[in-house]
C-alpha positions as CSV (number, residue, x, y, z in Angstrom):
1,M,-206.8,82.6,101.9
2,V,-205.1,84.4,99.0
3,N,-206.8,87.4,97.4
4,F,-205.4,87.7,93.8
5,S,-205.4,91.5,94.1
6,D,-203.1,91.3,97.2
7,L,-200.4,89.5,95.3
8,S,-199.4,92.5,93.2
9,F,-198.2,96.1,93.8
10,P,-201.6,97.8,94.4
11,E,-200.5,101.1,92.8
12,A,-199.5,99.6,89.4
13,P,-199.0,101.2,87.0
14,K,-197.0,104.0,88.5
15,I,-194.4,105.9,86.4
16,V,-192.3,108.4,88.3
17,T,-189.3,108.9,86.0
18,A,-188.5,109.0,82.3
19,I,-188.0,105.5,80.9
20,P,-185.3,104.4,81.3
21,G,-184.7,106.1,84.6
22,D,-181.2,107.2,85.6
23,K,-180.5,104.0,87.6
24,S,-181.9,101.7,84.9
25,G,-179.8,103.5,82.3
26,Q,-176.7,103.2,84.4
27,I,-177.2,99.5,85.1
28,I,-178.0,98.7,81.5
29,N,-174.9,100.6,80.3
30,Q,-172.7,98.7,82.9
31,A,-174.2,95.4,81.9
32,M,-173.6,96.0,78.2
33,E,-169.9,96.5,78.8
34,L,-169.5,92.8,79.5
35,D,-172.8,91.3,78.6
36,S,-173.1,89.4,75.3
37,S,-174.4,90.9,72.0
38,Y,-176.9,88.1,72.1
39,V,-178.9,90.0,74.8
40,N,-182.1,91.3,73.3
41,Y,-184.9,92.4,75.6
42,P,-183.4,95.5,77.3
43,R,-182.3,96.8,73.8
44,V,-186.1,97.2,73.0
45,L,-187.4,97.7,76.6
46,P,-184.6,99.6,78.5
47,I,-185.5,98.7,82.0
48,A,-183.5,97.3,85.0
49,F,-186.0,95.5,87.3
50,D,-185.7,95.4,91.0
51,E,-188.7,93.5,92.4
52,G,-191.7,91.5,91.1
53,K,-195.1,90.8,92.9
54,G,-197.9,89.0,91.3
55,A,-198.6,90.4,87.9
56,T,-196.5,93.6,88.5
57,L,-192.8,94.6,88.3
58,R,-190.9,97.5,89.8
59,D,-187.7,98.8,88.3
60,V,-184.7,100.2,90.2
61,D,-186.0,103.8,89.7
62,G,-189.3,103.0,91.5
63,N,-191.5,102.8,88.3
64,I,-194.1,100.1,88.6
65,Y,-195.5,98.2,85.6
66,I,-198.3,95.8,84.8
67,D,-196.6,92.8,83.3
68,F,-198.2,91.3,80.2
69,L,-195.1,89.3,79.4
70,A,-194.7,87.0,82.4
71,G,-191.2,86.0,81.2
72,I,-192.8,84.5,78.1
73,S,-195.2,82.5,80.2
74,V,-192.6,81.5,82.8
75,M,-194.2,83.5,85.6
76,N,-197.8,82.1,85.2
77,F,-198.4,82.1,88.9
78,G,-197.0,85.5,89.6
79,Y,-193.8,86.9,90.9
80,S,-192.9,86.0,94.6
81,N,-196.1,84.0,95.0
82,P,-196.2,83.5,98.7
83,V,-197.9,80.1,98.5
84,I,-195.3,78.6,96.3
85,M,-192.4,80.4,98.1
86,E,-193.3,78.4,101.2
87,Y,-192.7,75.1,99.4
88,V,-189.4,76.3,97.9
89,N,-188.1,77.9,101.1
90,K,-188.8,74.7,103.1
91,Q,-187.0,72.6,100.5
92,M,-184.0,75.0,100.3
93,R,-183.2,74.3,103.9
94,K,-183.0,70.6,103.3
95,L,-181.7,69.6,99.8
96,T,-181.3,71.5,96.6
97,H,-179.9,68.8,94.2
98,C,-179.7,65.0,94.0
99,L,-179.5,64.0,90.3
100,D,-182.4,61.7,89.6
101,F,-182.4,59.9,93.0
102,P,-185.9,59.8,94.4
103,T,-187.2,62.0,97.1
104,E,-190.6,62.3,98.8
105,N,-191.3,65.5,96.8
106,K,-190.4,63.8,93.5
107,V,-192.7,60.9,94.2
108,T,-195.5,63.3,95.1
109,L,-194.9,65.4,92.0
110,L,-194.9,62.3,89.8
111,S,-198.2,61.3,91.3
112,K,-199.8,64.7,90.8
113,L,-198.6,65.1,87.2
114,N,-200.1,61.7,86.5
115,Q,-203.4,62.8,87.9
116,I,-203.5,66.0,85.8
117,A,-202.1,64.4,82.7
118,P,-204.5,65.2,79.9
119,L,-207.3,62.8,78.8
120,Q,-206.0,59.3,78.0
121,L,-202.6,60.0,79.3
122,K,-203.9,59.9,82.9
123,D,-203.0,56.6,84.6
124,N,-201.4,55.6,81.3
125,C,-198.2,57.5,81.3
126,K,-194.5,57.7,82.3
127,I,-192.9,61.0,83.3
128,F,-189.3,62.1,82.7
129,F,-187.6,65.2,84.0
130,P,-184.9,66.1,81.5
131,S,-182.4,68.9,82.0
132,P,-184.3,72.0,83.0
133,T,-185.2,73.8,79.8
134,G,-187.9,73.5,77.2
135,S,-185.3,72.8,74.5
136,E,-184.2,69.8,76.5
137,A,-187.7,68.5,76.9
138,V,-188.3,68.8,73.2
139,T,-185.0,67.1,72.5
140,A,-185.9,64.2,74.8
141,A,-189.3,63.8,73.1
142,L,-187.8,63.8,69.6
143,R,-185.1,61.2,70.6
144,L,-187.7,59.0,72.3
145,A,-189.9,59.1,69.1
146,K,-186.9,58.2,66.9
147,L,-185.7,55.4,69.2
148,H,-189.2,54.0,69.6
149,T,-190.0,54.0,65.9
150,G,-186.6,53.4,64.4
151,R,-187.1,56.2,62.0
152,T,-185.5,59.6,61.7
153,T,-187.8,61.9,59.7
154,L,-189.4,64.7,61.7
155,L,-192.4,66.9,60.8
156,S,-193.1,70.4,62.2
157,F,-195.1,73.4,61.3
158,W,-194.7,76.9,59.9
159,G,-194.8,79.3,62.9
160,G,-193.7,76.6,65.3
161,Y,-191.0,77.4,68.0
162,H,-189.6,74.6,70.1
163,G,-186.3,75.8,71.5
164,S,-183.0,77.3,70.8
165,N,-180.5,74.5,70.5
166,G,-179.8,71.3,68.7
167,E,-182.9,69.2,67.7
168,A,-185.3,71.8,69.2
169,L,-183.9,74.5,67.0
170,A,-184.0,72.2,64.0
171,V,-187.8,71.7,64.3
172,S,-188.4,75.4,65.0
173,S,-189.5,77.2,61.8
174,W,-188.1,80.7,62.1
175,S,-185.8,81.1,59.2
176,G,-184.0,84.2,60.4
177,V,-180.4,84.8,61.4
178,Y,-181.1,83.0,64.7
179,K,-181.5,79.7,62.9
180,C,-179.9,80.0,59.5
181,Q,-176.4,81.1,60.7
182,H,-176.2,78.0,63.0
183,L,-175.7,75.6,60.1
184,P,-175.6,72.7,59.7
185,M,-179.0,72.0,61.2
186,L,-180.4,68.5,61.9
187,P,-181.3,66.9,58.6
188,D,-184.6,65.3,57.6
189,V,-186.9,67.9,59.1
190,H,-189.8,69.1,57.1
191,F,-192.3,71.9,57.7
192,L,-196.0,72.0,56.9
193,P,-198.5,74.9,56.9
194,F,-200.2,75.6,60.2
195,P,-203.7,77.1,60.4
196,Y,-203.1,80.9,60.3
197,C,-206.7,81.6,59.4
198,Y,-206.1,85.4,59.1
199,R,-203.5,84.8,56.4
200,C,-204.5,81.4,55.0
201,P,-201.6,80.1,52.8
202,F,-204.3,78.6,50.6
203,G,-206.2,81.8,50.2
204,M,-209.3,80.4,51.8
205,E,-211.5,81.2,54.8
206,H,-212.6,79.1,57.8
207,P,-214.9,77.2,58.0
208,S,-215.7,77.1,54.3
209,C,-212.1,76.0,53.6
210,N,-213.0,72.5,54.9
211,I,-209.6,72.6,56.7
212,Q,-207.5,72.7,53.6
213,C,-204.3,72.7,55.7
214,L,-205.3,69.3,57.1
215,S,-205.9,68.0,53.6
216,F,-202.4,69.2,52.6
217,V,-200.8,67.3,55.5
218,K,-202.7,64.1,54.6
219,D,-201.6,64.4,50.9
220,A,-198.0,65.2,51.9
221,L,-197.9,61.9,53.9
222,E,-199.6,59.8,51.1
223,N,-198.1,61.0,47.8
224,G,-194.9,59.5,46.7
225,F,-193.2,62.8,45.8
226,S,-193.6,64.9,49.0
227,G,-189.8,64.7,49.6
228,F,-189.8,62.9,52.9
229,C,-189.9,59.3,54.2
230,K,-192.3,58.0,56.8
231,P,-191.8,60.2,59.8
232,A,-190.9,59.2,63.3
233,A,-192.8,62.1,64.8
234,M,-194.9,65.2,64.2
235,I,-194.4,68.0,66.7
236,M,-196.7,71.0,67.2
237,E,-197.6,73.7,69.7
238,V,-201.2,73.3,70.4
239,V,-201.4,77.1,70.4
240,Q,-198.5,78.7,68.8
241,G,-196.6,81.4,70.8
242,E,-193.7,82.9,68.9
243,G,-195.6,82.4,65.6
244,G,-198.2,84.9,66.7
245,I,-200.7,83.2,69.0
246,H,-202.4,80.9,66.4
247,V,-205.3,78.9,67.7
248,P,-206.0,76.1,65.3
249,P,-209.6,74.8,64.5
250,K,-210.6,71.8,66.5
251,E,-211.0,69.8,63.4
252,F,-207.4,70.4,62.5
253,V,-206.0,69.1,65.8
254,Q,-208.3,66.1,65.9
255,G,-207.6,65.3,62.2
256,L,-203.8,65.3,62.9
257,R,-204.4,62.8,65.7
258,K,-206.4,60.5,63.4
259,I,-203.8,60.7,60.6
260,T,-200.8,60.1,62.9
261,E,-202.5,57.1,64.6
262,E,-203.3,55.6,61.2
263,K,-199.8,56.0,60.0
264,G,-197.9,55.1,63.1
265,I,-196.4,58.5,63.6
266,V,-195.6,59.8,67.1
267,L,-197.6,62.9,67.9
268,I,-195.8,65.4,70.2
269,F,-197.7,68.3,71.7
270,D,-195.3,71.1,72.9
271,E,-197.2,72.8,75.7
272,I,-194.2,74.6,77.1
273,Q,-195.8,78.0,76.5
274,C,-199.5,77.2,76.2
275,G,-199.7,74.7,79.1
276,M,-200.0,75.0,82.9
277,G,-203.3,76.8,82.9
278,R,-202.4,79.5,80.3
279,T,-205.4,78.8,78.1
280,G,-208.0,78.3,80.9
281,K,-207.5,74.6,81.0
282,F,-204.5,72.9,82.5
283,W,-203.4,71.7,79.1
284,A,-204.3,73.4,75.9
285,C,-205.0,70.0,74.2
286,E,-207.9,69.6,76.6
287,H,-209.8,72.2,74.5
288,Y,-209.5,69.8,71.6
289,D,-210.3,66.6,73.4
290,T,-207.1,65.2,71.8
291,T,-204.5,63.1,73.5
292,P,-200.9,63.2,72.2
293,D,-198.4,60.4,72.5
294,I,-195.9,62.8,74.2
295,I,-196.4,66.1,75.8
296,T,-193.6,68.5,76.8
297,S,-193.7,71.1,79.6
298,S,-191.2,73.7,80.9
299,K,-191.3,77.5,81.6
300,S,-193.9,77.9,84.3
301,I,-193.8,74.3,85.6
302,G,-191.0,75.3,88.1
303,G,-193.6,77.5,89.9
304,L,-191.4,80.6,90.6
305,G,-189.3,80.8,87.4
306,L,-187.1,78.0,88.7
307,P,-185.7,76.1,85.7
308,F,-187.5,72.8,85.2
309,A,-188.9,70.6,82.5
310,A,-191.0,67.5,82.1
311,M,-191.9,65.0,79.4
312,I,-195.1,63.0,79.9
313,Y,-195.6,60.1,77.5
314,K,-197.6,56.9,76.9
315,K,-196.4,53.9,78.9
316,E,-196.0,51.9,75.7
317,F,-193.1,54.2,74.7
318,D,-191.2,53.4,77.9
319,D,-188.9,50.8,76.2
320,Q,-185.5,52.5,76.5
321,H,-182.3,51.6,78.4
322,P,-181.5,53.5,81.6
323,G,-179.2,56.4,80.9
324,T,-180.4,56.8,77.3
325,S,-181.2,60.4,78.1
326,I,-179.2,62.1,80.8
327,G,-178.6,65.5,82.3
328,T,-176.9,66.7,85.5
329,F,-179.7,69.1,86.5
330,R,-182.6,66.6,86.3
331,G,-182.7,66.6,90.0
332,N,-183.5,70.2,90.7
333,A,-185.1,69.7,94.1
334,L,-186.0,73.4,94.5
335,A,-187.9,73.4,91.2
336,M,-189.7,70.2,92.1
337,A,-190.9,71.9,95.3
338,G,-191.9,75.0,93.2
339,S,-193.8,72.7,90.9
340,L,-195.7,71.1,93.8
341,G,-196.5,74.5,95.1
342,A,-197.8,75.7,91.8
343,L,-200.0,72.6,91.3
344,D,-201.5,73.1,94.8
345,F,-202.0,76.8,94.2
346,I,-203.9,76.1,91.0
347,D,-206.2,73.6,92.7
348,K,-206.6,75.3,96.1
349,Y,-207.4,78.8,94.7
350,N,-209.4,77.6,91.6
351,L,-207.0,79.4,89.3
352,L,-208.4,78.0,86.1
353,A,-211.9,79.5,86.8
354,H,-210.1,82.9,87.5
355,V,-208.3,82.7,84.2
356,E,-211.6,82.0,82.3
357,K,-213.2,85.0,84.0
358,V,-210.4,87.5,83.6
359,S,-209.6,86.4,80.0
360,Q,-213.2,87.2,79.0
361,V,-212.6,90.8,80.2
362,L,-209.3,91.1,78.4
363,N,-210.3,89.5,75.1
364,D,-213.7,91.4,74.9
365,G,-211.7,94.6,75.5
366,L,-209.3,93.8,72.7
367,K,-212.1,93.0,70.3
368,D,-213.7,96.3,71.1
369,L,-210.5,98.1,70.3
370,Q,-210.3,96.2,67.0
371,K,-213.7,97.6,66.0
372,Q,-212.4,101.1,66.7
373,Y,-208.9,101.1,65.2
374,E,-208.3,100.0,61.6
375,V,-204.6,99.3,62.5
376,I,-205.7,96.2,64.4
377,G,-206.1,93.6,61.7
378,D,-206.8,90.7,63.9
379,V,-207.2,89.7,67.5
380,R,-206.6,86.0,68.5
381,H,-206.9,84.4,71.9
382,L,-207.4,81.3,74.0
383,G,-207.6,82.1,77.7
384,L,-204.8,84.5,78.8
385,M,-202.9,83.9,75.6
386,S,-203.7,86.7,73.3
387,A,-202.5,88.5,70.2
388,V,-203.1,91.9,68.5
389,E,-201.9,91.9,64.9
390,F,-201.1,95.4,63.5
391,V,-201.5,96.1,59.8
392,K,-201.2,99.2,57.5
393,D,-204.4,98.4,55.7
394,R,-207.3,96.1,56.7
395,K,-208.0,95.1,53.1
396,T,-204.5,94.2,52.0
397,K,-203.5,93.0,55.5
398,E,-200.0,94.5,54.9
399,P,-198.0,93.9,58.1
400,W,-196.9,96.9,60.1
401,P,-194.0,95.8,62.3
402,E,-192.7,99.4,62.7
403,F,-196.0,100.3,64.3
404,L,-195.6,97.4,66.8
405,D,-192.1,98.5,67.8
406,Q,-193.3,102.1,68.5
407,Y,-196.4,100.7,70.3
408,L,-194.3,98.5,72.6
409,V,-192.2,101.6,73.7
410,E,-195.3,103.8,74.2
411,S,-197.0,101.1,76.3
412,M,-193.8,100.7,78.4
413,K,-193.7,104.4,79.0
414,R,-197.2,104.2,80.4
415,G,-196.5,101.2,82.6
416,L,-197.4,98.1,80.6
417,I,-194.9,95.5,79.5
418,Q,-195.6,93.4,76.3
419,W,-193.5,91.7,73.7
420,K,-193.6,91.0,69.9
421,A,-194.3,87.8,67.9
422,G,-195.6,86.7,64.6
423,Y,-194.5,85.7,61.1
424,Y,-193.9,89.3,60.2
425,F,-193.0,90.6,63.8
426,N,-196.2,92.7,63.8
427,V,-198.0,91.0,66.6
428,A,-198.3,92.2,70.2
429,R,-198.1,89.0,72.3
430,I,-200.1,89.3,75.5
431,L,-199.2,86.8,78.3
432,P,-200.0,88.2,81.7
433,P,-199.4,86.2,84.8
434,L,-202.5,84.1,85.5
435,V,-203.0,86.0,88.8
436,V,-203.7,89.2,87.0
437,T,-207.0,90.9,88.1
438,E,-209.9,92.4,86.2
439,D,-208.9,95.8,87.5
440,M,-205.4,95.5,86.2
441,V,-206.7,94.2,82.8
442,N,-208.9,97.3,82.5
443,K,-206.0,99.6,83.3
444,A,-203.9,97.8,80.7
445,L,-206.7,98.1,78.1
446,T,-206.6,101.9,78.7
447,I,-202.9,102.0,78.2
448,I,-203.2,99.8,75.0
449,E,-205.7,102.3,73.5
450,E,-203.6,105.4,74.6
451,S,-200.5,103.9,73.0
452,I,-202.3,103.1,69.7
453,K,-203.6,106.6,69.6
454,V,-200.1,108.1,70.2
455,V,-198.4,105.9,67.6
456,L,-201.1,106.7,65.0
457,K,-200.8,110.4,65.6
458,N,-197.0,110.2,65.3
459,N,-197.2,108.3,62.1
460,R,-199.7,110.8,60.6
461,S,-197.5,113.7,61.4
């Protein structure tokens, strides 16, 4: 029997040196001599990690952190999870790669994914393992939708992030250097407003808005001057991650399903960040009682951070020729073993109930801090997917990204790892491994408050 508290370093957080410590600084400097200028995270959080356990990380200087990043939801089941390690170690001794030839593990995994497929996809789906990244899963989904419909137009949403290459980048809405210097992008992609209720683009408030953003989508699809032809597909994150943890109203998601069904548009749910138990249900779309035509998964589906991706789609879409979508690393046998271990861990140790319980502590604590500190404009959450949005003024809602940058550093110095998100890069994105405990959450809430106080004091002075 696994006790969640036994999975992590019990002394976390524990800071014994300045951050970065001497060893971390040396390793970072050595890495930067040859590492690409694309590297981002250690430029903001200068740490060289040595070991991870559960919801905690230790750096090479012996500092131990509570991790509220989880590799951007890759490490949902904790670092070095011993249950999942057993599956992977056993597989490693036998076979590590076999393209897409079947194995017993693959057959078992296909069966289990079918059983946990959301709502009407269960027993009515086909499953494909593309090359092992979220970008590849999204690319496979978009191509399937185009081939199935014979159309090319794609719809996505403001705040949506779907990957960093090719078609996946084209349907991602971030208009910064990351995207706009990689021209030309895929043509015939159009973006629609997503429910960002704290900053409604229509200047309205939920629920009195009557879901104006949904009415906008409907009108854009029906008027003859919207600027796009009948779409092949509409893709959306059920809960947006990079955009700043936006949890749409139930009516919006269900309304999109109704519209897309009526108009013969393929609806793709990207659950690469919000799936695999992150929101307290296995799939975020289960909160909305809404079944997509295609669902994509990656990040944590490999169990231990092993690269893996899956696309689950309705059987009626399985009309393509063999080899239409290919990739050398589709047959990552280790990742399949890790995925099986993760699915068994979720079920055997009732992980979803644990997420629901712990997330209540976390999100109640964040709401309490919001009441105390005017700098917190909004708190958003679903399960263990949470956001704290920092503003200069509650009335004007002016974003304060500089505050966030300072806050992330102060939190790191006290032993808490977080990362940024949001339209204006003023949102602290909180994604702890799902094995985090109430005790660790309470310690983290203390650090969050201490960090806010310090940054407020520094800015006043």
